[in-house]
N, C-alpha and C positions, 0 to 999 in steps of 0.2 A: 378744728371746730368740734369734732366729735368728742375730743377730750374735755372741752368746755361743757358739752352736754352731759358727759358722764359725771363731772363734778357737780353740776346742777341737780342731777337725779339723785346723787348721793346725799346732797343737802336736803332734798325733799323727803328722802327715806329716813335720815337720821335726825334732822332738826325739826322738820314739819310733821314727821310720822304719818305721812300720807299712805293710803292703801296702795298695794301693788297695781291694782286696776287704774287708779288715778295717775300713778307714776308712768305706767305704760302709755296712757293717753298723752301726757306731757311729752314723752319721748317721741311718740308718733308725730305730734303736731310740730315739734321743733325740727325733727328730721326733714320734714317737707321743705322748710326754709333752707337748711344746710344743703340739701340736694340741689335746690334751685341756685344757691350761691355758687356751688362747685360747677354746675353746668354752665354758668355764665362767667366763670373765672373771677368771681368776686369774693371779698372777705367780709367778715362780720363788721369790721371797722368801716367798710364802704357803705353800710346801710344808711339810706336817707329816705325821705318821703317818696321820691320817685321810684326807688328800688322796691319799696314796700308796696306801692301801687302795682308795679309790674308783677311782683310776686302774687298779689291778690288776684290779678287777672289770670296769671299762669295756673295757680292752684284751682281756681274756680272753673277754668276751662277744662283742666285735666280731670277733675273729680266731680264736677257739677254739684257743688256744695250748696246746702241751704244757708241762708244768712246766719242762722243760729250756730251752724258748724264752723263757719268762717269766723264768727265772733269768738268761739271757743279757741280756735287756733291762734288768733291775735292775742287773746287773753294769756295763753301759754307763752307766747313770744314776749309779751310785756313783762311777765314774771321772770323769764329767762334773762332779758336785757337788764332788769333791775338787779338781779343776782350778779351778773358779770360786772356791772358798773360799780356796785358796792364793794366787790372784791378786787377791784382794780385790774380786771382782766380785759376791759375795753376802756377807751378814753372818753367815750360819749355814750349816753343812754339812748339807744335808738327807739326805745319804747315811747318816747315823746312824739315820735312821728306817726304812731299808729292811730288810725281813725276807724272806729268800729262801724260796720254796716248796720243800717237800721233794721229792726226786727218788725215783722208784721204783728199787729196787736191781736193775735189769736187767743181766744178763750180756751182754757183747758177742757178736754173731753172728759166726760164722766158718764156713769150708768145710773139710770133710775132705780129706785129701791126694788120695784117689782121685778125688773130684769135681773138684778143681783140675786134675789130670792129664787127666781126660776133657774138661774145658772147653778146655784148651790144645790138646789133640789135635784137637778139633772145629774150632777156629779155623785150625789149620795145614792141615787137610783142605779147609777153605773156600778158603784161598789157592790151593791146588794145583788144585782142581776148578773154580774160578770162571773162566768164559769171557770175562767183561767185564773188560778191562784196568784201567779206572778203579776198579772195585769191588775188584779184586784188590789194587791199590795201597793202598786204604783199609784192607783187611783186614790188610795187613802193618803199617800204622801202629797199628791197633787191637790187634793181637797184641802189639806192642812195649809199648803202654800197659799191657795186662793183666800182662805179664811184669814191667814196672817196678813196678807196685803190689805184686805178690806177692813180688818178690825184693828190695825196698827198704823196704816199709812206709810209703811217702810218703803225706802228706795230699793230697787232691785239689787244694788250692790250691797246694801245692808242686810238684805234677806239671805243672800247666798253665803254671807260671811258669819251668820249667826252660829253660835256654839251652844251646846247643851248647857255649859256653865253660865251662859248669859241669862238663863232662866233662874231667877232668884225669887223664891216663894211665889207670889202672884204678880211679879213684875218681869219685864224684859229689859236688860241693859244693852243698849244699842250704841255701837260705835259709828258715828256719822261722818260727814265731810270734815276734813281737816283734823281728824282724830278726836273730834268733840263727842263726848258721850251724853246720852240722855236716857232716862228711865221711864218706861211706858207701862201702864197698868195692863194686865192680861185680862181681857174680857172673859167671863165665865164660859161662854160658848167656845171661845178659842182655846181656853184651858182644856176643855173636854176633847177638842179635836187633837190638840198636841199630845195629850195623854194616850189617846187611841193610836196615834201615829207612833209614839215611842215604844209601844208594845210590839210593833212589827218592824221597827227601824233596822235592827240588826240583820233581818232577812233581806234587806235591800242593799246592805253595805258591800262594797267591792274591796275596801281596805279599811284598816282601823283609822278612825278619825273622830275628832271631837265636834266636828261640824254638825249642826242640827239636821239640815236637809242633805241626805246622802244621795250619791249617784255614781257615775262612772268616770269622773274627771281624775286628773293625776293626784289631787289631794283628797280624793274620796268623796268630794261634794258634788253638788249639781251645778252646772254651768249657767251663766246668765242667759245664754242662747236657748238652752232647754227650758228655762223658766219663762222666757219671753214667748217661746212657741206654744207652751201649754196655756198661757194666758190668752194668746190669740185664738187658740183652738176653742176654749170654753166660752169666751166672750162672743165669738162668732156664732156659736150655737143659738144664742138668744138674740142674734141680729144686731149686736152692738159691739163690733170688733174694736177693742182698744188695747193698748200696751200696758205693761205693769205700772207705768207712771200714771196711766188713766185710772187705775184702781186706787192709786194714792190720791188723785184728785177726787175720786168718788168718796173716799173716806172723809176728806176735808169738807167737801160740799155737803154731804149728809149731816155732818156735825154742825155746820153753820146753819143749815136749814132747820135743824132741831133747836136752834137758839143758843148754841154754845158760844162763849166769848172768843173773839178772834185771837186774843193773846194766848189763850189756852191752846188753841189749834196751832198757833205758831210754835209753841213749845213741843207739842206732840209731833209735829212734822220736822222739827229741828232746823227751822229757818232762822238764819242769823238776822234777816231783815223783815220787819213787819210788812214792808212793801210787797214782798214776794207772796205773803199769805193773803194780802188784800185782793189779789186776783180772784179769789174765790167769792168775794163779795160781788164782783162784776158778773161772775158765772151765775150766781143765785139770782141777781137782779134780772139778767137776761132770761133765765128760766121763768121767772114770775111774769115778765112781759109777754113771753110766748104763750103761757097759759091764759093770760088776760085776753090777748088777741084772739085766741082760739075759742074761748068759752063765753066771753062777755058779749051780750046781745048787741051792744052799741059800739063795740071796739072797732 
């Protein structure tokens, strides 16, 4: 079974050109099923709707997963099953038995503009007032990362994989999900921050790398975990703790509130479906309703 998994991962790497982070996620998700099958003396050929239900109960009990995480695992399994069936490695496509759990209709979290401004001002002041040169340099990098999230709407995986060579004149060439590339304009304020960071970038490098944001990982970059922690840290300071994806939502929501076309926002975010982008309409409408209820004298 693990040989089948290896073949599938190689297919994702060579044919789909998925990032290593995405491939690792597929490997992890599918390994859960293989471990379950081995523990119960079952084979992939034995998979039916009942076995998948048992697996769902098992993995949910063992790892206490959110519905979104369970959906991701089943999505990985569906792709795995389709690959095996198309390549005649199994006689039936067990993906047809997969039933996705329903997701709660949660609206994306985002930050108000005044809180974003307060947060950015706080980081700027930290850079100026910090007496420790090394920490001050890291603050410049962290400041640039926050600005990049807010002014481009990048995913965290896209940000940590950015290379210096991806900066072309006043644009950023971003490799998104499924190896799809998009070109984003660099806001003048972001350009200023990147130029300031590039002046001190070498002083933070632990090894030679073409990655834009450097740190102490094996490839010389900064890890997703480090980025997530610094976003939590700075957003908490202004009382609006959100993750990097929340800054992506903030970018989109502020653009929509300023009257930008949703199709343009879809292109900037790299969404393949307009339905995904339309969630921001609901966010903005909810925000308007909250303001109306709070301030209208007869609400």
